[in-house]
Structure formats: C-alpha cells, structure tokens
N, C-alpha and C positions, 0 to 999 in steps of 0.2 A: 640214341645218339652217344657214341663213344666218349667215354671221359667226362660225362655230366652226371652229377649226382643231384637229384631233385627229392626233397622231402615229400614222401608219399601221403602226409596227412593232407586230405581234400580241402580246397578252399572253401570259405562259407559260400553257401548258396548252391553248392554242387552236391549231387547224390553221393552217398558214402562210397560207392564202387566205381564212380565214374573216373576214367582216366587211368585206373590202376593197371589193366590189361597193357595199355599202351606204354606206360611208364615202365612196367616190369614185365616183359614178355615172356619171362621164365615160368610166370604164374600162370597156370592153366587149371580149368576145372577138371576134377577127377573124373575118371570114367575113360571108356574106349575111345581112341582117337578117331575122328570121323574118316571114312575110306573115300579115296579119290574116285570121283566118277567123271571126270573131265578129260579132255585131251591135254597133251603138254602145252599147245598155245594158250589154252583156256586157263590153264594153271599159272602161266606167266603173267597174264592179265591179272587174274585175282591177286596173285602176290603183289603186283605193282600197286593196284588199288588199296590192299592192305596197308602196304607201306605208307602210301600217300594218307591214308586215313589216321595212321598212327601219327605222321607227322602234323597233321591237323590238329589233333587231339593235344599233343605236346604242345604247340604253338599256343593253343588256346587256354591250356593249363597254366603255361609260363604267363600269358598275358594276365590271367586272373591273379596269380600270386604276385605280379608286379603291381597290379593296381591296389591289391590289397596292402602291399608293403608302403606304397606312396601315400594311400589313405591314412595308414596308422602313423606315418611321419608326419603328414599335414596335420592330423588331429592332434598328435603331441606338440606340435609346433604352436598352434593356435591355443590349446590350452595353456601352454606354458607362458604365452603372451599374456593372456587373460590374467594368470596368477601375477605376473610381473606388473601389469598395470594397476591391478588391485593393491599390491604392495606399495606402488610408488604413490597412488592417490592418498593411501592411508597415512604415508609418511609426509605427504606434501604440507607445506606450511606457507601462507601468504607472506610476501615480503613488504614490510611497511614502508621501505624506501621507494618502492615501485607505486605507479598509479593503480587505482582500481581496475582500470580497462587492461592495463599490462599483467595484473595477476590472473584476470579472467581469461584473457588470451593464452596464458601460459597453459593453463588447464585444457583450453581447446587444442592446442599444438601437441600435448601428450597424447590426448585421445586420437587426433588425426594421424600421428605418426604410427601408433600401434596398429591402427585399423589400416593404414597404408601397408604396413609390413605384411599383415596378413593376406592382404589382397594380393601382394607381390608374388605370394606363394600359391595363389589359387584359392585361398580359403576367404572367410570372413569372420571377423571379431564378433563374438556373441556377447551381448548385454546380459551378463549373469547378475543373479541377485547380489553376490559379493561385490561387483563392480558398481552395481547401482547404490548400494550403501555406502561404498567408499567414497563414491563421487559426491553424494549428498553431503557426507561428512567433511569433504574438501569445501564444498560450497558453504557450508555452515562455518567453517572456519574463517572463511573470507567475509562472510557477512557480519560475524562476530566482530572482526576488526574493524569493518566499514560502519557498522550500526550501533555504536556503544551507547550513545545517548538516546537514540531511538529504543533499544531495547530496555534501557533504564527507565524511560518513560511508560512503556508498556507494563513493565513489571512482570514478576515471575508467574502470576495468575492471570495475565492480560489475555486478550483474544489472540489467538493464533491462526486465525483464517487467513489474514493478509500475508503472514509469513509464509505459510504453506503454499498459497499462490505464486508468491515470489521464487521460492525454491523450485516449485513445479516448473515455472516457464524457463528459469536459468539452466535447469536439467534439460529440457526438451531442446532448448538451443545449442546445447552441447553433443546430444546424442541422438535427436529426432525421434525420441520415444518418451511416452509419458511414464513416470516412475509410480512405484507402488505407493498409495496412499498412507498405508501404515507406515512405510518409511519415512515419507514426508512428515507426517504428524509427529513422528518420534523426533526428528531433527528440529522442527519448529519449537517442539516443548523444551528441548536442550537449548536453544538460542534464548528463549524467554527466561530460562534459568541462569543464563550467562555461561553455560557449560560449552566446552569443546568436545563434543561427542566423538569418542575415538575407539575403534574396535580393539579388542585385546586378542592377542593370539592364544592366550591360555584362558580366555574367559567367554562369556557371550554378552551381547548387548541387548537389553529387552526393547521391545518395540511397545511404545506407550498405548496402554489400553487394549492390547490384542493377545497378550499372553504367548508371543511367538519369539523365539530366540533364533540369532544368527551367529553362525560359527564359522570362522575363517578356516580355510584348508579344506573344506568339504568340496567334492567335485561338483564344478558346475555352480558353486555358491547354493546348495540346497538349503532350504529353509525347514528347519526342524520344529515339530510341534511341543510346546511345553505341556507337562502334565496337567496343568491347571487352565489350559485354554478353553475349557467350556465345552467345546464340541469338536470333533475331527475336522481338520482341514486338509485339502490336498495339496501336495508338495508343489512348490513353484517351479516351472519348467522354464529353463533359460533359453529361449529360441529366438530371442529377438536380434537381428543382425544389425550392427552399426555401419552404416552405409557412408564412405568416405565423401560420397558427393553431397549427402545432405549436410554434411558439417560445413560446407562452403557457403551455405545461403545465408543471406542477411537478414531473414525474418524468422520468427519463431514458428517452427513446424506445428501443425495441427492447433493452432490457437487463432487463427484468422485475424490477427490484430497485429501492430508493429512490434518489433523486438524491443525487449527490455535492454538498455544500456546501462553501463556501470556509472556514467554520468547522472543518469536518473536515480540509480541507487543512492549516490552521494547526495542527491536533491532530498532524499529522505532524512538523512542525517542532519542536513542544513535545516529543513523545516523543524525537526526535533529540538535542535539547538536554538531556533529563533523563539518557538513558543515557550521552551523552558525559561529563556531569558527575560521574557516580558512580565512585568508586575501586574497580574490581573487582580491583585488584592491590595487595598489601601493599608497603610500602617495600622497596626492593631489598636494603637490609641484612639484612631479615627473610626475605626470599624462600627462601635455601637451607634453612631450617628449616620451610618450610610445604609440606605432603604434597599428592599429587596428589588425594586424596579432599576436602581443603579447598579447593583451587582449583576442583574440580568443583562444590561449592556455589556459588561465585561465578558460574558459568556457568548453573547451574541457577536461580539468582534472576533472571539476566539473560533467560532463556527464559520464565520465569514472567511477568516484567513485560511482554515482547512479546504473550504470550498474552492476558493480562489487558487490555491495550489493544486488541487485535484482536477480542476477544469482546464489545466494548460493544454492548448490545441496539441494533438498528436502524442498525448500521454499514455502510455499502455494501461488498459484497465487494471492490472495487477498492481501497478504503482498507485495509480489513483485510489484504488480501495484501500490500500495501506495508509495513505495519507489521510483519508477519512476516518480510518480506525484510530490513527494516532491523535487526530484532532479530538475524536469522541472520548478518547481515554483521558487526554488532559482536561477536557471539560469535567469529566467526573472527578478527577483528582482535585480541580480547582474548586468544584462545588463542595467537596468534602472539606478541604481546607476552610472555606468560608464558614461552613457549619460550626466546626471545632475551635477555629480561632475566634469567631463571633462569641460562641459561649463562654470562652475563657476570658475575653475582654469585658464581657457584660457582668461579670460577677461583682464589680465594684458599683453597680447601679442597682436600684430596686427592682425585683422582678417586673413590676407593673410598667416600668418605663423600658426596659430592654428584654421583652420576651425572646425567645428563640426564633431564628430566621424562619420564614415560611418558604420553603424551598420550592414549593409548586410554583409560587408567584415568580420566583427567580427563571425557572425553566420555561414559565409561559412567555417571557419576553423572548427568548431565544427561538421558541417555536414560531412566535410571529414573525420575526426576522426570516426564518426559513421560508415561510410562506410568501413572504413578500418577494424574497430574492426569486424563488422559483417561479413568480408570477412576472416579475419585471427583468430579470437577469442584469440588473444594474446594481452593482454594489453600493454606490453613494445614494442612490434613490431609496433603496430598500432600508438603508441604515438611518437615513432621514426621516422616513415614515415610522421606523421603530422608535426613534428618539420622541417623535410626537406622540405616538401612542404610549410610550413609558411615562411621559409628562403627564399626560391625561389621567392615567391610572395614579399616579403620585399625587396630584392635586385631588382626585377624588377621595383618595384616602385621608388626606389632610382635612377634608370637609366632613368626615365621618365620626361620631362620638368615640367609637371604640379605639381609633388611632391615634385622637388628638393627644393622650398622655404618653405615647410612644415617643421616645427620644428621636427617632429617625423621621418622624413625621410632624415635628414641632412646627408651629405657625411660624411663617416667614422665612423657613428653610426651603432652598433651592434643590432642584433634582441632582446637581452635581455637588452639593455640599455648602455651597456659599449662599449668600441672601437671594431669596427669590427675586427673579428679574431677568434682564436682557444680559447682564453681566455673568450671571451664572450659566446661561445657556451658551453664550459666546464662549467661556473659557472651557467648558465641557465638550463642545462640537470641536473646538480647535485642538484639544487633546486628542480626540478620536482621529482627526485628520493626521496629526503628527505621528501617532503610533501606526497608522495605516501605511503612511508613506515610508517609515522604517521597515516594516514587514516587507512591502514591495522591493525595496532595495536590497534587503537581505536575501530574499529568495529570486531576485532577478525576474520578477513577473512582469514584462512588459505588456502583456495582453490585458492586465487588469488595471483599469484607470484609477488615479489617485482621487481623493476626495478634495474637491475645490472648497476652501474655507469660506470666501466672501460669498460666492454664488450659493453655497450650500445654506449659509445663514439666512440669505434672502428667502430661498424656499422654505426654512424652517420657520422664520417669521410668519409666513403665509400660512402655514399649517396650525400654529400654535396661538396666534395673537388674536384672530377675529372670535373665537369663542370667549376669549376673556374680555372682549369689549363689552360684553353684557354681564350684568350683575346677577344673572341667574334668573330661569324660568321665564325669559322674555319680557322682563319688566322694564326695559329701556335702556338707554346708554348710560354709562357710568358718569358720575359727576364731574370728573377731570375731563372726560371726552366732550360732556355737554359744554362745560366751561370753555374748551378749546374751540368748539364751533361758534359759540357766541362772540368770543374775542376776535376770532378770524373774520366774522362778518362786520364787526365793529370797525376792525383795523382796514377791511377792504373799503368799508363806506367812507371812513376818513380820507382814504387815500384818493378815492374818486373826487370827493369834495374839494380836496386841496388842489387836484389838477384842473377840474372842470368848473369850480365854483367861481362866483363873482365877487367874493368878500375882499376885505383888505388884505394885503400881502402878510401883515403879521398873523392875521387869523390864519390864512392858508397854511402859513409855515407851521403854526402850532398844530394845525390839524395833521400835517404830514408827519410830524414828530409823534403825534398820538397814534397815528395809524401804525407807524414802525413799532411802538411799544405794544399795541395790542396784538400785532402779528407775533412778535417775539413771545407774548405771553401765551397765545395760542399754541405755538410749537412746544413751549414747555408743558402745557396741559396735554397735549397729545402724547409726548413722551412719557410724562407719568403715568398716564393710563395704560399706554402700551406695557410698561415695567411691570405693572400690577397684574 
C-alpha cells in the first residue's frame, strides 16, 4: 500500500513472523528464487491471488492494531476514572447542613456517574481495593457525624458487630457487592474510637487484626502483605464490576431484606439520646435504701425499650441488631454505675446494714421480664407480671433473718421506697407508665402500646393482693379481713331487719343507722387488710 508506514512489531497474539512478508514485500527468504513452471495465464492468476492475500493480511493486521489501540485507550480511561473516584471519595466530607439522606445520595450519585461514564466508553468500572476502602472511609465519616451519641454510648471497647453489619449493608446498597470483612472491621473499630479513618498518600493504614497494609497509588488497589502478617496471603484481585443498573435498585443487594434508610440510621441516634437521658439510678443519697429488686426493674425497663425499638415492623435486621446491642451496652454501663455508686454511698453506714449489691439478683429480674415478654409479646402484661414477681422476691427477703438487718429490706419498707402498701405500688407503677410513655413518644413507636395506669393497677392488685390475704402457711384469714367479714354480715343483717322488720319506727331507724356504720367499718377493715 503506497504511502503507508506501519510498525512492523507484531500485535499481541500473532506469531512473530506473521504479516511480515505482506507488510514488507522486499523481505524474501535467502536462496535461489523458484523457477516458473506455469503458463502466462496461470502466472497472472497466481499474482492476483497473492496480491489479494497480501491485502487480506494487511487488513487483518491493521484491524488487530486498531483494536489493541482502542483497548489500551479504554483501559487507560477506566483506570484513570477509578483513580479519580478513589481520590474523590477519600476527600469527600458529609455536609452537616444537609440531611443524612442527601449526604448518602450524594455518594450514590458520585459512583453512578463514574460508572455511567465508563459504560458510555464501552468499559466497566471495577471495584478495586482502593475504591472499596475509600468508600468505606467515606461511609465512616458520615456515620461519625450521624451517630455521635450512639458511638459514645458503645465506647471505644464496645461491641463492633452491629456497626460492621451497618457498614456492610450501606456499602452493598451503593455498589451491589460485599466488601472485604477486614476492611469493614477496621472502619468499625475506628468509629468506636471516634476516629475519622483516612488513607494517607505517603503512608499506609493498617487493617485491624490482619497485619495487612493498603497503599494508595498501587495499580488496581493491590493489597500488600505486611512482614508480620503471620502467613502468606494471596494478593486481592480487583475483578468486581460496578453495574450501573444495580445502583438504581431500592433494596439491598444480596441481603434478602429491606434496604437501610438514613432515617433509620437517625433513629439509632435518637434511641441512644433517649436512653442516655433517662435516669435509671435514684439519687446517691437514697441508693443505700433501694433494693436489688427495685434496681432490677430499672434494667428491665431499659431492656424492654430496646426490644420495642428493635421490633418495629419493617426494620432491617442490621438496624435491629444494633439497637439491641446499644440497649445491652447501656444496661452494662448502668449496672456498673449501680455497683460503684452504691458502694460509695454506703460508706457512711455500718457494713452489716449496707453490704454491696447482689448483681445476680438485679439481673435475674431482667431475665424474668425477657422470658415473660417472649412468651406474651405484650409489653404491659410482661412488665406487670415482673413487678408482681419482684414484689414477691422483695417480701420474701424481708421475712428472712439474713436480710432483716439490711437497710434496704427494713420492715415496713415498700418495693419502690415508700411505706409498704397500696400507695407504694401505685406510685411505682405510675412512674413506670410515665417513663414508658415518654420513651414511646420520643422514639415515635406507634406500634408499641402504652401502659394503662388504672387498668394495670387492677391487674396488679389481682396478682399481689390475694397471697397477702393469708397470714402464712394457710392458717386462715388475717384479723382485719375476718373483722371486715363479721362487720359486713352484721350490717347486712341490720339493714334487712330495718327494711322488713315489724318493730317500732325508731328501732328500725336505729337499726338502719347501725347497719350503715357496720358496712363502713367492714370496708375499712378490708382496705387495711389489703394494704398489709
């Protein structure tokens, strides 16, 4: 082909000598030229066939070279897009003025745009290790802004399984792929420490517990082994394609459950704020006189709040798991505060009157509530049964010689701190109802029913009063109850005689007045017996 200069270097995939004779006709093998043995017509046909073969080989070679060039250009474009996306994610900061959903959607739009540009050029954006880590760090900075109080509640040494699940599902919703667990664990640990993990262009970020280092700028986000990694590990291959179509889906890929929304993430922070604001400990001056059973009710209420928040219909399992973890962590912190504060407050009393708290007794009350709630799925019923169970334990201790000298089990003291009787139970139950209603309103939990004060009290009386009608061991009715029945019988008899008798009117009037007095006395006796 006159006027055309082509690089004689063979294209990849071709034999070293393929196409050389066609592209360079002057190159001939050494040795004598072949002698013509055909007629002039045959020579013309062979010459025409040779020229056609040469043209075919040149066309094929040019096509291969063009494809190679296009592939190189496309590969360079995609690689450059991946590097730019990595840099953008590493430098991205959530805007405090925007809603959580807007910040999350901004990350989604960034990934969609880079994936769309790669697809428009005929390529596909690859989820490299560098992109994966940069995106997880961006998500960590977003969660660090949204979950400040929750992270404070969990503490630097708190459980990180719930945070790992949350990061995992948010990542999958953005990319359609499952991130490396060591990346996720590293980011969750950084969140618990309150750190904004950020890769450095002149350093490496260690992955917690794995001995693996990640360095920006490596081709394809290659994962390098640390010399102290313990055993050789294979390099990570970046071959996962980010499909633009999967980014448009409204559910979480590969989870089988509902998508996690930013409003649900904000609900996690609201729950942490609510449980941190509630006073689960009485004043330190009153604490030495508060029993383990009463403190157990505080932990029970906290557990019930966590369960009610986690059982909201349609809540993703990752969010529900983190809610339960938060409630459990708060319970542990409250239990430790109970022990330390009680020990400090009891120093002004003789050790025989204020021994240290029996933590197992406190936890047993919460365990009882959990068993009743799982059996009934009724928050009010399970709490009422737990109060009755707790009151029985409290009264049993008051009757034992070992506990009689303890200040918190002194004779005449009620479960909730007042004088034993109806008023103590009424005040304690109404306080539980009020705190439960505040929690439901704060968390906007319309599915969880409120505690009904009046109806709940009637149920509570039915649970706790009949056993107290007996003086113990089945020895008969209490004196007050017996007096009440006798007065009631006398009043009814006097009333019938006044109405149906044939005596003088003054006598019947006196009998009626006596009947009224006897019935009033009977009512007073019954009430006194019930209070006891």
